[in-house]
MISESE-202743 format. One record per residue: residue in one letter; x, y, z of N, C-alpha, C in turn. Coordinates in steps of 0.2 Angstrom, whole numbers. Example, Ala and Ser with C-alpha at 12.3 -4.5 7.8 and 13.67 -1.06 7.14 Angstrom:
2
NODE  r     nu     nv     nw    cau    cav    caw     cu     cv     cw
NODE  A     66    -28     39     62    -22     39     66    -16     39
NODE  S     64    -11     35     68     -5     36     64      0     39
END
This chain:
123
NODE  r     nu     nv     nw    cau    cav    caw     cu     cv     cw
NODE  M    415    317    293    421    320    291    422    320    283
NODE  S    419    325    280    419    324    272    426    326    269
NODE  R    429    331    273    436    333    270    441    332    275
NODE  I    446    328    273    451    326    278    458    329    276
NODE  N    461    332    281    467    336    280    473    330    281
NODE  R    475    327    275    479    321    276    486    323    280
NODE  P    489    329    279    495    330    283    494    330    290
NODE  V    488    333    292    487    333    299    485    326    302
NODE  L    481    323    298    480    316    300    486    312    300
NODE  G    491    312    296    497    309    296    501    310    302
NODE  D    501    317    304    505    319    310    502    316    316
NODE  W    495    316    316    492    314    322    493    306    323
NODE  L    493    302    317    494    295    317    501    294    319
NODE  E    506    298    317    513    296    320    514    297    327
NODE  R    510    302    330    510    303    337    506    298    341
NODE  A    500    296    338    495    292    342    496    285    341
NODE  G    498    283    335    499    276    333    503    271    337
NODE  P    508    273    340    512    269    344    509    266    350
NODE  E    504    270    353    501    269    359    496    263    358
NODE  P    492    263    354    488    257    353    492    251    350
NODE  A    497    252    347    501    247    344    504    243    350
NODE  R    507    247    355    510    244    361    505    240    365
NODE  L    499    243    366    493    240    370    491    234    367
NODE  G    490    234    360    488    228    356    493    223    357
NODE  F    499    224    356    505    219    357    505    216    364
NODE  A    504    220    369    504    218    376    498    213    377
NODE  I    492    215    375    487    211    376    487    204    372
NODE  S    490    205    366    492    199    362    496    194    365
NODE  T    501    197    369    506    192    372    503    189    378
NODE  I    498    192    382    495    189    388    489    185    386
NODE  L    484    188    382    478    184    380    478    181    374
NODE  A    482    182    369    482    179    362    475    179    359
NODE  P    472    185    358    466    185    355    466    184    348
NODE  A    461    181    345    460    179    338    460    185    334
NODE  A    457    191    337    456    197    333    456    203    338
NODE  I    457    208    335    457    215    338    452    219    334
NODE  Y    447    222    337    442    226    334    444    233    335
NODE  V    444    237    330    446    244    330    439    248    329
NODE  G    435    249    335    429    252    334    429    259    337
NODE  G    423    261    338    422    268    342    419    273    337
NODE  T    420    279    339    417    285    336    421    288    331
NODE  L    427    286    330    431    290    325    429    288    318
NODE  P    430    292    313    428    290    306    431    284    304
NODE  H    428    280    300    430    274    297    437    275    294
NODE  L    439    280    290    445    281    288    451    282    293
NODE  V    449    285    298    454    286    303    455    280    307
NODE  R    450    276    308    451    269    312    455    265    307
NODE  E    454    265    301    457    261    296    465    263    296
NODE  E    466    269    296    473    271    296    477    269    303
NODE  L    473    270    308    475    268    315    476    260    316
NODE  A    472    257    312    473    249    312    479    247    309
NODE  R    482    251    305    488    249    302    494    248    307
NODE  W    493    252    312    498    252    318    498    245    321
NODE  L    492    241    321    491    235    324    494    229    320
NODE  E    497    231    314    501    225    311    508    225    313
NODE  F    509    221    318    515    221    322    521    220    318
NODE  A    521    217    313    527    216    309    530    222    306
NODE  S    525    227    304    527    233    301    528    239    307
NODE  S    524    239    312    524    244    317    530    242    322
NODE  D    531    236    323    537    234    328    537    238    334
NODE  P    531    237    338    531    241    344    536    240    350
NODE  F    539    234    349    544    232    355    550    230    352
NODE  D    553    234    347    560    233    344    561    225    343
NODE  G    558    222    339    560    215    337    556    210    340
NODE  A    553    211    346    549    206    349    543    203    345
NODE  R    542    197    345    537    194    341    531    191    345
NODE  V    525    191    342    519    188    345    515    186    339
NODE  V    510    181    340    506    179    335    501    185    333
NODE  Q    501    186    327    497    192    325    490    191    324
NODE  P    486    194    328    478    193    328    476    197    322
NODE  E    470    195    320    467    198    314    464    205    316
NODE  I    465    210    312    463    217    314    456    218    310
NODE  L    451    219    314    444    220    311    442    227    312
NODE  L    438    230    308    435    237    309    428    236    308
NODE  P    424    236    313    416    236    312    414    241    308
NODE  E    409    240    304    406    245    300    401    249    304
NODE  V    399    248    309    395    252    313    399    256    319
NODE  N    398    262    319    401    266    324    397    266    330
NODE  A    401    266    336    398    266    342    396    273    344
NODE  A    390    274    345    388    281    347    389    283    354
NODE  D    388    278    358    390    279    365    395    273    367
NODE  T    401    275    367    406    270    368    406    267    375
NODE  V    404    271    380    404    268    387    398    263    387
NODE  A    392    265    385    387    260    385    388    254    381
NODE  F    391    255    375    393    249    371    398    245    375
NODE  G    403    248    378    408    244    381    405    240    387
NODE  A    400    243    391    397    240    396    393    234    394
NODE  A    390    235    388    386    229    386    390    223    384
NODE  V    396    225    381    401    220    379    404    216    385
NODE  M    405    220    390    407    216    396    403    210    399
NODE  A    397    211    398    392    205    400    394    199    396
NODE  L    395    200    389    397    195    385    404    192    387
NODE  H    409    196    389    415    194    391    414    189    398
NODE  D    410    192    402    409    188    408    406    181    407
NODE  L    401    181    402    398    174    400    403    170    397
NODE  A    407    172    393    412    168    389    418    166    395
NODE  A    419    170    399    424    168    404    422    163    409
NODE  M    415    163    411    412    158    415    412    152    412
NODE  D    411    152    405    411    145    401    418    142    401
NODE  Q    423    146    402    430    143    401    433    143    408
NODE  G    429    144    413    431    144    420    436    149    422
NODE  V    436    155    419    440    161    421    435    165    425
NODE  D    438    168    430    435    173    435    434    179    431
NODE  P    428    181    430    426    188    426    429    194    430
NODE  V    430    193    436    433    199    440    440    201    437
NODE  W    444    195    436    450    196    433    450    200    426
NODE  I    445    198    422    445    202    416    443    209    417
NODE  R    438    211    421    437    218    422    443    221    425
NODE  S    447    218    429    453    222    432    458    223    427
NODE  L    458    219    422    463    220    416    460    226    412
NODE  W    454    227    411    451    232    407    452    239    412
NODE  S    451    238    418    452    244    423    459    247    422
NODE  V    464    242    422    471    244    421    472    248    415
NODE  C    469    245    409    470    249    403    467    255    403
NODE  D    461    256    406    457    262    406    461    267    411
NODE  S    464    265    416    468    270    421    474    272    418
NODE  H    477    269    413    482    272    409    481    276    404
NODE  G    474    278    403    472    283    398    472    280    391
NODE  S    471    273    391    471    270    384    464    272    381
NODE  S    465    274    375    458    275    371    458    270    365
NODE  F    461    264    366    461    259    361    453    257    360
NODE  G    452    257    354    445    255    352    440    261    351
NODE  T    443    267    353    438    272    352    441    277    347
END
């Protein structure tokens, strides 16, 4: 994406930004992650702008509700095949969960709920 139409990108971010903000906030209230990675196949600049919505103090996704702010990270490497990338990462989630005594099936069901609601967070 060598030429970016800033007004179009800005309009898209105003429409799309609240969704990952609400999803990230909800996940933060339940799982309290140390970090949220904004990865996927979108250009780095677009992911960077989208990540600003995950700064909950400024985006305020739930009208004044507060949660511990996770670090927002943007991997430098784009995932060429996000489905394969996500499947590979799930194995790591399962290993970490088993180390902590958490049933990995519960983690997969949480991801399924996010996917079934059309969330494209992380892509």
